[in-house]
C-alpha positions, 0 to 999 in steps of 0.5 A: 231872566235876561241872557245878558245878565245870566251869562255875562253879569253873573259869571263876571262876579267870580273874576272880579272877586278873584282879582279883589282877593289877589289885590288885597294886601297881605297884612289884611288876610295873611298870605296863606288865607289869601292863597286858599281863598284865591284857590277856592274861587278858581276851583269854583270857576273851573267847576262852573265853567265845566257845567256851562260847557256841558249846558252849552253842549246840550243846547247845541245838540238840541239846537237851542238858541243859547249855545253861544251864551253858554260858551261866553259863560264858560270863558268868563268862569275860566278867567280865575283859573287861568289868572291863578296859573299865570300869577303863581 
């Protein structure tokens, strides 16, 4: 698979989904449900970011060419958690 799609497009789905949930009106989902969904998305992003960081460290140890791509993936996946901290 193309590294651009794998490391930029797929990880950017979580921040887009997070901001979609955050920007929906309270009347649509309710405050509690909206908060739980945003928290779940941020938690998935944190777990994915940790996994991408571990993969990047493994690539760096073996001298693989995709080390920088994994760092970019980890940064994209951490956006929902950082936004949740700032918005809460």
